[in-house]
Structures are given as C-alpha cells and as structure tokens.
N, C-alpha and C positions, 0 to 999 in steps of 0.2 A: 533741530531734531530731525526733522525729517532728513537730514543730509547727513547727520547722525546712523538712522535707518538705509540711506542707500549704502553709505561705504560698512556696516553688517552683511547687506547682501548681496557683497562683493567678495566677500572673502570668502576663502574656501569653505567647505563643513568640514571637521574633524572627521565626526564618523556620522554620514551621512542618510543613516538607515533614520536615525532619528527626526533629523527636518531642520529648514531656519528658528523656529521657535523656539524648540527645545535648547539649541544652542545657543538663541537669546538670553533665554533663563540660565542658562549657566553663564555666563555671561556678568549676569546683573549678579548673581549670587555671588561669584566672586568679588565683588565688589562693596554687599554690605559689612559695615565693624562691625554690629553687636551681634557675639558667636552663636547666642541662644536666636536671633532672628536669621543668622546666616543659617542654620542649624536645621528651621522649620521648613527653611526655601530649598538646600538641599534637600529633605526629604518627600517634599510637595515633585520636586522633580522627578524623584523615582516611581515613584506615582503616576505619572508624568510616561515616565521612560517605560514603564509596564507595558501600556495601554498599546508601546508600537512591536509588540513579541507577538509574533503569530506563532510561532512553534516554539520548542526546547521549555515551555515552562513550567514542567514536571523534572527538568536538572535541579540535581541539589546542588550546583555552585548558579542558581540561575539568579540569586539576589546578591550574591559575588558580583557577577558576572556585569550588571548594573549599576551596583557604585563604583569598579573599577572602569567604565565606560563614562558614568560622570566625572572620575578625574583626571580622565584623559582628556574629554570634550576642557576641562578647567583648564586646560594643558598647565598642567600636575603645580596649582596657585590656588585651591581650595581649600580652605582649613577648617575643616569639621572634624569631628569626632568619625571615623569609618564604624563600622559594626565587621568590616572584611577588610583583610591586606589586599591591598590595590598593586595595579600595576605599577615601578617607580620609574622616572625619566629615564633614568639610564639603562632599564632593561626594556625600555619601547622605541628609544630611541638610539639603540646601540650606534656604536660609528662604525665604517664599514671599516674591514680590514681586507687589503689587499695585497695581491703579491704578482712579481713577474713570473711569466709560466714560458719554458723554453718551449714547448711544445706549441701552444698557442698563441697568436697573434694579440689577440687582444685578454687581460686576465678577467676574471669573472666580476661582479658586480662587490657579490659577496663568497668570499674564499670558501666558506663553511656549504655552502652550499653550490658552489661551482657552477660548472658550464651544464649539466645535462638537466638541470633545475629551469636554469636557464631555457633549454631546448625544449622544455616540457611544456613551461609559461607560452613558447611562442604557437607552438603547435593549437592549443586553448584559445589562443587569444586568434587564431584562422578558423577556429569549429563555428557555425550556425550558430547563434541560441538554441537551445535546447536540455533534453537529460543529457544526452552525450557528452555534449560542453560542461555542465556541473556536475558531473561524476567525473571525467578526468581534471577538474579544476579542485574539487575534493581530495582526487587522490595526487595531483601536486603538493597542496597544503600539507598532506599527509607524509607526504614525502620529504616537504620542504622539514617538517619537525624532528623527524627523525637523523634527516642528518645535520641538526642544530645542536641535538641533544647528542649527538654520538662526537661528534668539534668539542662542545663546551662541557661536555662530562657534568652537565648538568638541564635539569628543566629549564623550560621556558614557557611563559603563557601566550595563550592563544593567539591573543589580541596580536602579540610582536608576528606572529606567523602570514597573519592576515595582512598586515600594514607590511611585511617584505615582500608581501604577494600582489598586494597593491603596488607598488612603486617599483618591483619588477616585470609588470603586466603596465607601466607609462600608465596606471590607471581605466584598463580594461576588465580586471578581472577582480569583481569584491566580494568577499566573505567575511563573516563573523561570525562572533560565538551561537548566535539566534535562529541562523540556517544552515550551520553546518559543525559537527561536534567531533573534532580529533581527539584520538586515543591518548590515555593518560603515556608520561613519558616513559617508563618505566613497565610497560607494556612493547612502546615500540624498540626499543634498545633488547630486549628479550629477544625479540620475532629478526634482529636485524643477523643473527645468522645463520645453521640453518636451522630449515624447517622441519619440526620433527615429526609432520605427517608425511614429509615427503621422504624423511628418513629411514621411516615404520616400512613405507611401500617397497623403497630399495632392498632394505632388509630380507622383505619377502619374498622379494624377486631374486632377490642371491640365495634364499632357501630355495625356492626350489629349482633350484640348479643340480642341487646336493651336494653334499656336505664333500667331497671329494675334489670338489673345483678351487683351487685352490688360486688361479688366476681370475676370478670373481671381480677383486679389489684390484685389479691393474691398475686402470682406467680410474680411480677415482683418483681425483687431486685434492692433495691438501687446502683447505682457505686460508689467505693471507692477509 
C-alpha cells in the first residue's frame, strides 16, 4: 500500500489547485462499484473542493465549474448523476491541428491560435511574478478564447483555454476558473470587429471637419 501512495505522489496533478489529497479522493471515487455510494462520494468531494475556491464563489456557474473540474480530474471516467453539463473529453483534449505555412519556418502548435498567441505566451513567461504578469496572462487567455471561437464558430469551455495556455507555456502559466473569469463567447465575437466607441469618436472628428469635406473618408480602409 505504501508503494501505491508513492506511485500516486509521483503522478502529475491534473488540476493542481485542488492538491494531491483531492485527486486521490477522486481516483478512489471512480473505483466505487455501488452507484449510490459513488454518488455520495462525489458530492462529498465537491464539498471539499468548495473550500479551495478563494474567489468567484458568487459566480452563477460556480457549482457547474466544480462539477466540471471533478469530471476532468476523474479523467472523464466518473459515472455519476451530474447536476450540470460537464466538459467532454473531446472538448478538453481536442486534437492539435497543424498546417505548413510558407511564411514561417515552424507551423504554430495550434492553428487557431497562431504565432501571435505563442509570442504573447513567451512575453508572459519572461515577466517576473506580479500584477503585470497576471494581467497579461489574463489578456492572453481572453485573446485565445476569441481566436478559438472565431475559428471554430462555436463556444468553448474556459477550462479548455486554460489547459491550452498551460500547454503552450510548458507549465509556466497557470489559470483556472477560480482566479480568472473570461468573457462569454458571444461577447468576444461581437467585439472582434470594429470598436463602436472608436467608431463614434471618429464620426465626431469627421463631423467637426465640416460637411463639405468629401475627402474625410479617403484614408479609411475596409476591414478584410
């Protein structure tokens, strides 16, 4: 039995914020054969996970996030009655899509993120720990979600974005739903075009130039 504990301690944690003990509880829960006992065990683990959440407890989807994390930590094997929809293994482990790009010597790891996101990740990695690094990491995650939704024309679980960011940074940047909130997919795709406020400011400037200025729009370029 001591050997089993040593082997478990050597395994990497799937969601490190919950610690080794919770991961071990999840592993034991998966192995319980009786459905009722397994369900009760899962609910007990959720109660324990709540104590690890230091922020965002007032979020409307807080409970859903906990159940989602429980399923992820079970390696998508836990068979219980989930009170909320959870992330499927296909969503969480979407295969990497690669392409050859004539303009670069190396293709991006994820096609839908591209080289710009990879450069942003490298910049975050190079910053010292602190508010500036945390804020840029959040901005990077938001941009990743925007690119993902624009490319796939669908929504995506925040946990998937955070997992991809963790992978792209080789484990140096860690975010989760408890410490970082990403905008909804609809809000991101709606703001991916022209900025309404910016457009209003430009209109005011053009109006101030006078109605007779027909060349005011010459320098405007159509967005492709």
